[in-house]
C-alpha positions in Angstrom: 11.3 15.9 -20.4 13.0 16.3 -17.0 16.0 18.6 -16.5 17.9 18.4 -13.3 21.1 19.8 -11.7 24.3 18.0 -12.5 24.6 16.9 -8.9 21.2 15.4 -8.7 21.1 11.7 -7.7 20.3 9.4 -10.7 18.2 7.2 -8.3 16.1 10.1 -7.0 15.6 11.4 -10.5 14.7 7.9 -11.7 12.1 7.6 -9.0 10.5 11.0 -10.0 10.6 10.1 -13.7 9.0 6.7 -13.1 6.2 8.3 -11.1 5.6 10.8 -13.9 5.6 8.1 -16.6 3.2 5.9 -14.6 0.8 8.7 -14.3 0.8 9.8 -17.9 1.4 6.5 -19.6 -0.4 3.8 -17.5 0.0 1.3 -20.4 3.8 1.3 -20.1 5.0 -1.9 -18.4 8.7 -2.1 -19.2 11.7 0.3 -19.0 15.4 0.0 -19.4 17.9 1.9 -17.3 21.6 2.4 -16.8 23.3 -0.5 -15.0 24.0 1.8 -12.0 20.2 2.0 -11.5 19.7 1.3 -7.8 17.2 -1.1 -6.2 15.2 1.8 -5.0 14.3 2.9 -8.5 13.7 -0.7 -9.6 11.3 -1.3 -6.6 9.6 2.0 -7.2 8.9 1.0 -10.8 7.5 -2.3 -9.7 5.1 -0.5 -7.4 3.7 1.2 -10.5 3.6 -1.9 -12.5 6.8 -1.1 -14.5 9.5 -3.7 -14.9 12.8 -1.8 -14.8 15.7 -3.7 -16.2 19.3 -2.5 -15.9 21.3 -2.7 -19.1 25.0 -3.6 -18.8 27.9 -2.2 -20.8 29.7 -4.7 -23.0 32.7 -6.3 -21.2 35.9 -4.4 -21.9 34.0 -1.3 -23.2 36.0 2.0 -22.6 34.8 5.5 -22.9 31.6 6.4 -24.8 30.0 3.2 -26.1 26.6 2.9 -27.9 24.6 0.4 -25.9 21.5 -1.1 -27.6 18.2 -0.8 -25.9 19.0 1.9 -23.4 
């Protein structure tokens, strides 16, 4: 688990989380992330052997929407 301040950058937190996951779960090879996931986090995951895939919201979705596989 990782708790952060509300103003923390999603990208920075994602990089930290990917590093922790890679260290504790070396068998993990795939991860899904919010579509706003930046290239920095995706590239960082790749350096650890984790394929990070952004998941898009359905077209026309408004407000809270359950998104499969995220």
